[in-house]
C-alpha positions as CSV (number, residue, x, y, z in Angstrom):
1,M,99.9,-71.8,52.9
2,K,97.6,-71.8,55.8
3,P,93.9,-72.7,55.3
4,G,92.8,-69.3,56.6
5,L,94.9,-67.6,54.0
6,Y,93.2,-69.5,51.2
7,R,89.8,-68.6,52.6
8,N,90.9,-64.9,52.7
9,V,92.2,-65.0,49.2
10,V,89.0,-66.7,47.9
11,L,86.9,-64.1,49.7
12,L,89.0,-61.3,48.3
13,L,88.6,-62.8,44.8
14,I,84.8,-63.0,45.3
15,V,84.7,-59.4,46.3
16,V,86.8,-58.3,43.4
17,F,84.7,-60.3,40.9
18,S,81.5,-58.8,42.5
19,L,82.8,-55.3,42.1
20,S,83.8,-55.9,38.6
21,A,80.5,-57.3,37.6
22,A,78.7,-54.3,39.2
23,G,81.0,-51.9,37.4
24,C,80.4,-53.7,34.1
25,E,76.6,-53.4,34.6
26,D,76.9,-49.7,35.3
27,I,78.9,-49.3,32.1
28,E,76.4,-51.3,30.2
29,N,73.6,-49.2,31.5
30,G,75.5,-46.0,30.6
31,V,76.0,-47.3,27.0
32,E,72.3,-48.2,26.7
33,D,71.4,-44.6,27.9
34,I,73.7,-43.1,25.3
35,E,72.3,-45.4,22.6
36,G,68.8,-44.3,23.6
37,S,69.7,-40.7,23.5
38,V,71.4,-40.9,20.1
39,S,68.4,-42.9,18.8
40,Q,66.0,-40.2,20.1
41,T,68.1,-37.4,18.5
42,M,68.0,-39.2,15.2
43,E,64.2,-39.6,15.5
44,D,63.9,-35.9,16.1
45,I,66.1,-35.1,13.1
46,D,64.1,-37.4,10.9
47,F,60.9,-35.7,12.0
48,L,62.3,-32.2,11.3
49,R,63.4,-33.3,7.8
50,W,60.0,-35.0,7.2
51,A,58.1,-31.9,8.4
52,S,60.1,-29.6,6.1
53,D,59.5,-31.9,3.1
54,S,55.8,-32.4,3.8
55,A,55.3,-28.7,4.4
56,G,56.8,-28.0,0.9
57,V,54.1,-30.3,-0.6
58,I,51.3,-28.5,1.4
59,L,52.6,-25.1,0.4
60,D,52.6,-26.2,-3.2
61,D,48.9,-27.3,-2.7
62,Y,48.1,-23.8,-1.5
63,E,49.8,-22.3,-4.5
64,A,47.7,-24.5,-6.8
65,I,44.6,-23.2,-5.0
66,K,45.8,-19.6,-5.4
67,V,46.4,-20.1,-9.2
68,A,43.0,-21.8,-9.6
69,S,41.4,-18.9,-7.7
70,S,43.1,-16.2,-9.7
71,E,42.1,-18.0,-13.0
72,R,38.6,-18.4,-11.6
73,D,38.7,-22.1,-12.6
74,E,36.1,-23.9,-10.5
75,V,37.2,-27.4,-11.6
76,L,40.9,-26.8,-10.9
77,L,39.9,-25.2,-7.6
78,R,37.9,-28.2,-6.5
79,E,40.8,-30.6,-7.5
80,S,43.3,-28.4,-5.8
81,G,41.2,-28.4,-2.6
82,M,40.9,-32.1,-2.8
83,K,44.6,-32.5,-3.1
84,L,45.3,-30.3,-0.1
85,K,42.8,-32.2,1.9
86,E,44.3,-35.6,0.9
87,D,47.9,-34.5,1.5
88,S,47.1,-33.0,4.9
89,E,45.3,-36.1,6.0
90,M,48.1,-38.3,4.9
91,Y,50.7,-36.2,6.7
92,L,48.5,-36.1,9.9
93,E,48.6,-39.9,9.9
94,D,52.3,-39.9,9.3
95,L,52.9,-37.5,12.1
96,D,51.4,-40.0,14.6
97,G,54.3,-42.4,13.7
98,F,56.9,-40.2,15.3
99,T,58.0,-40.5,19.0
100,L,59.6,-37.2,19.8
101,S,61.6,-35.7,22.6
102,P,60.1,-32.9,24.7
103,S,62.3,-30.3,22.9
104,V,60.6,-31.0,19.6
105,E,57.0,-31.7,20.8
106,G,56.1,-28.0,20.6
107,V,57.1,-27.9,16.9
108,A,55.1,-31.1,16.3
109,T,52.0,-29.6,18.0
110,E,52.2,-26.4,15.9
111,Y,52.7,-28.5,12.7
112,R,49.8,-30.7,13.6
113,D,47.6,-27.6,14.0
114,F,48.8,-26.3,10.6
115,L,48.0,-29.7,8.9
116,Q,44.6,-29.8,10.6
117,R,43.7,-26.3,9.4
118,S,45.0,-27.2,5.9
119,Y,42.8,-30.3,5.9
120,E,39.8,-28.2,6.8
121,F,40.6,-25.5,4.3
122,G,41.1,-28.1,1.5
123,E,37.8,-29.7,2.4
124,F,36.0,-26.3,2.3
125,V,37.6,-25.5,-1.1
126,E,36.7,-28.9,-2.5
127,T,33.0,-28.8,-1.4
128,S,32.4,-25.1,-2.0
129,S,34.3,-24.5,-5.2
130,Q,31.2,-23.7,-7.3
131,E,29.8,-20.9,-5.0
132,I,33.1,-19.7,-3.5
133,D,34.2,-16.1,-3.0
134,F,37.5,-16.0,-4.9
135,E,38.7,-13.0,-3.1
136,A,38.2,-14.7,0.2
137,I,40.2,-17.7,-1.1
138,E,43.1,-15.5,-2.2
139,R,43.2,-13.8,1.2
140,T,43.1,-17.1,3.0
141,V,45.9,-18.5,0.9
142,E,48.0,-15.4,1.6
143,L,47.5,-15.9,5.3
144,M,48.5,-19.5,5.1
145,N,51.6,-18.6,3.1
146,E,52.7,-16.6,6.2
147,T,52.9,-20.0,7.9
148,S,55.8,-20.7,5.6
149,E,57.9,-18.7,8.2
150,M,57.3,-21.5,10.6
151,I,58.2,-24.0,7.9
152,G,61.5,-22.1,7.4
153,Q,62.2,-22.5,11.1
154,I,61.6,-26.2,10.9
155,S,64.0,-26.4,8.0
156,D,66.6,-24.4,9.9
157,M,66.2,-26.7,12.9
158,A,66.7,-29.8,10.7
159,G,69.7,-28.3,9.2
160,R,71.3,-27.4,12.5
161,E,70.7,-30.9,13.9
162,V,72.8,-32.5,11.2
């Protein structure tokens, strides 16, 4: 073979290897993008499940306040308010641990507002249980129970994502 032919073959091989390496890098980047997308979707699903479970606890706390209010039991009312406050605070802290996609951020914002209102209501019930207007408590609990529709939507979203 001629020396020029060897040089051309070597150049051709270098070009082929360069193109192969670039193509592999593109494939690797594509795989990393897909892995990131799947990971984000799983984080969103975990959040929706967590929100549904934690909302169940919060709604149980509201039910305990409602029962204490209907029984006019100041001690149980104070304890129920304290539990609502503590659970709400814990879930507000847990919520900060999620990194969510933009499609779920709106739900997280609404849920954060719900937890914040629950915390404030629990604190009010705890500190005011001795001089509280029981009828006002019962009306407030009923209004908060209407929030369970949002919780149902969160549960539905979590169920559909699976």
